[in-house]
C-alpha positions in Angstrom: 146.0 60.6 176.6 146.9 58.0 174.0 147.8 54.4 175.4 150.1 52.1 174.4 147.7 49.7 172.2 145.9 52.6 170.4 149.9 53.5 169.7 150.7 50.2 168.0 147.3 50.2 166.0 147.7 53.9 164.5 151.2 53.1 163.2 150.3 49.7 162.2 147.8 51.2 160.3 149.4 54.3 159.1 152.2 51.9 158.0 150.0 49.8 155.8 148.4 52.9 153.9 151.5 54.4 152.9 152.8 51.4 151.8 150.6 52.3 148.4 152.1 55.1 147.2 155.1 54.0 145.9 153.1 51.7 144.0 151.0 54.3 142.7 153.7 56.6 141.8 155.8 53.8 140.3 152.9 52.5 138.5 152.0 56.4 137.6 155.3 57.5 136.5 156.7 54.3 134.3 152.9 54.1 132.7 153.7 49.8 133.3 150.7 48.5 135.3 151.1 44.5 134.1 152.7 43.7 137.8 149.6 44.6 138.8 147.4 41.7 139.8 144.0 43.3 139.3 141.8 40.2 141.1 144.7 41.0 144.2 143.3 44.6 144.1 139.4 43.8 143.1 139.9 41.5 146.4 141.7 43.9 148.3 139.4 47.2 147.9 136.1 45.3 148.6 137.7 43.9 151.3 138.8 47.9 152.7 135.6 49.0 152.0 134.2 46.4 154.4 137.0 47.1 157.0 136.2 51.0 156.5 132.1 49.9 157.1 133.3 48.2 160.2 134.8 51.3 161.4 131.8 53.2 160.6 129.2 51.1 162.5 131.8 50.2 165.2 132.7 53.9 165.6 136.5 53.3 165.5 138.3 55.9 164.1 141.8 54.9 163.7 140.2 51.9 161.3 138.0 54.5 159.9 140.4 56.9 158.8 143.4 54.5 157.8 140.7 52.7 155.8 139.4 55.3 154.2 142.8 56.3 153.0 143.4 53.1 151.9 140.6 52.4 149.5 141.6 55.7 148.2 145.3 54.2 147.4 144.3 51.1 146.7 141.4 52.4 145.0 143.6 54.6 142.8 145.7 51.6 141.9 142.7 49.9 140.6 141.6 52.2 138.5 145.2 52.7 137.0 144.7 49.2 136.6 141.7 49.0 134.5 142.5 51.9 132.3 145.5 50.5 131.5 143.6 47.2 130.4 140.8 49.4 128.1 143.8 51.0 126.6 145.6 47.7 125.9 142.1 46.1 124.6 141.6 49.1 122.0 145.1 49.1 120.9 145.1 45.3 119.8 143.9 44.8 116.1 140.6 43.5 115.7 139.2 45.1 118.4 136.0 47.0 118.0 
């Protein structure tokens, strides 16, 4: 049986995890990435990877699941942002 503390943590983890879906959808559909901060996503994805490692070592399943999904979603935004930056550099006149 799930206690109220676990339920509270699970709902919070679910909401903060799915919060990335609108960002991914908007960036993917609009092909607009200028509003996405590369340093923020680099730091955030690194932090989530550490939280995932913590969850694995501490054997805390809600932490593992939430951070694995968050890493996938935020990592997707990061990859799209980096891809966009590379595409912009390649399109700049005079770039190799």
